[in-house]
C-alpha positions in Angstrom: -8.6 -28.0 5.5 -9.9 -26.4 2.3 -12.4 -23.5 2.2 -14.8 -22.2 -0.5 -12.8 -21.1 -3.5 -9.5 -21.9 -2.0 -9.1 -25.6 -1.5 -5.8 -26.7 0.0 -4.6 -30.3 -0.1 -4.7 -32.1 3.2 -1.5 -34.1 2.6 0.8 -34.7 5.6 3.8 -32.4 5.5 2.9 -30.9 2.1 4.0 -27.4 1.2 1.6 -25.5 -1.1 2.7 -22.6 -3.1 1.7 -20.8 -6.3 4.1 -19.3 -8.8 3.8 -17.3 -12.0 6.1 -19.9 -13.4 3.7 -22.8 -12.8 0.0 -23.1 -13.7 -1.5 -23.4 -10.3 -0.5 -25.1 -7.0 2.3 -27.6 -6.9 3.0 -29.8 -3.9 6.4 -30.7 -2.5 6.2 -34.1 -0.7 8.4 -35.3 2.1 11.3 -37.4 1.0 10.8 -41.1 1.4 14.6 -41.7 1.7 15.6 -39.1 4.2 14.4 -37.6 7.5 10.9 -36.3 7.8 12.2 -32.7 7.5 13.7 -33.2 4.0 11.6 -32.8 0.7 12.0 -34.2 -2.7 11.0 -31.4 -5.1 10.0 -32.5 -8.6 11.9 -30.7 -11.3 14.5 -29.3 -8.9 17.7 -28.4 -10.7 20.7 -30.8 -10.7 22.8 -28.8 -8.2 25.2 -31.0 -6.2 24.2 -30.8 -2.5 20.9 -29.0 -3.1 18.3 -30.0 -0.4 14.9 -28.7 0.7 13.8 -29.0 4.3 11.2 -27.8 6.8 12.0 -25.0 9.2 13.7 -25.9 12.5 12.3 -23.7 15.3 14.0 -22.0 17.1 17.3 -22.9 15.5 16.4 -21.3 12.1 15.5 -17.8 13.3 19.0 -16.6 12.5 19.1 -18.6 9.3 15.8 -16.9 8.1 17.1 -13.5 9.1 20.4 -14.0 7.3 18.8 -15.2 4.0 16.3 -12.3 4.1 19.0 -9.7 4.7 21.4 -11.1 2.1 18.6 -11.0 -0.5 17.4 -7.5 0.2 19.9 -5.4 -1.7 19.6 -7.4 -4.9 15.8 -7.3 -4.6 15.8 -3.5 -4.0 13.7 -4.1 -0.9 13.8 -1.8 2.1 13.9 -4.7 4.6 15.4 -5.0 8.0 14.7 -7.8 10.4 16.3 -9.4 13.4 16.2 -13.0 14.8 14.0 -11.5 17.6 11.4 -10.3 15.1 11.5 -13.7 13.3 11.1 -15.4 16.7 8.0 -13.3 17.5 6.5 -14.2 14.2 7.1 -17.9 14.6 6.1 -18.1 18.2 2.8 -16.4 17.4 2.0 -17.5 13.8 -0.8 -15.7 12.0 -2.2 -17.1 8.8 0.6 -19.7 8.4 1.7 -23.0 10.0 5.5 -23.0 10.6 5.7 -26.8 10.3 3.7 -26.9 7.1 4.2 -23.7 5.2 7.9 -22.9 5.5 10.8 -24.3 3.4 14.5 -23.8 3.7 16.8 -24.5 0.7 20.4 -25.5 1.4 23.4 -26.3 -0.7 25.8 -28.6 1.0 24.3 -27.7 4.3 24.5 -23.9 3.8 21.1 -22.2 3.8 20.6 -20.3 0.6 16.8 -19.8 0.4 13.7 -19.4 2.4 10.0 -19.5 1.4 6.9 -19.1 3.4 3.3 -19.6 2.3 0.5 -17.6 4.0 -3.2 -17.1 3.5 -5.6 -14.2 3.8 -9.3 -14.9 4.6 -11.7 -12.9 2.5 -15.1 -11.7 3.9 -16.9 -14.5 2.0 -14.7 -17.1 3.7 -12.5 -17.7 0.7 -8.8 -18.2 1.5 -6.3 -16.6 -0.8 -2.8 -18.0 -0.7 0.4 -16.1 -1.3 4.1 -16.5 -0.6 7.3 -14.8 0.3 10.5 -16.2 -1.0 14.1 -15.1 -0.6 17.2 -16.5 -2.3 20.7 -15.3 -1.7 22.3 -13.6 -4.8 25.0 -16.1 -5.6 22.4 -18.9 -6.2 20.1 -17.0 -8.5 19.6 -18.0 -12.1 20.2 -21.7 -11.4 16.5 -22.8 -11.0 16.6 -22.9 -7.2 13.9 -20.3 -6.7 11.6 -22.0 -9.1 12.0 -25.3 -7.3 11.4 -23.5 -3.9 8.0 -22.4 -5.2 6.9 -25.9 -6.3 
């Protein structure tokens, strides 16, 4: 599924992201011990109850909205979204695959983070990858965001 200048691993269920904290792409693989929606993330912080999973559509529309809105004030971002807007984005995805490119971080079952990888296609056919990530304020500074981007 790669393209010139922007190769992407073709691993089942892999989430690809880049981060200024890491030198290049890092892949989070599906957990071997849990359900197929849970990920083991190498280097994740030792936070009791921390788990990473795939998005559950349509159940997570409100979850994504909540995490984004709880993050906006701390991030000084003029952001407003609704579950309906999230639904429209996920029912008609453009430049991302909801089942492959979205990650939800939870602590003891409570959603605390959301990350989504997307790509832009350049005129020469090269794919450039980017990401959006949101982490609720009370979980910042504990290594969760860095793990989300691996």
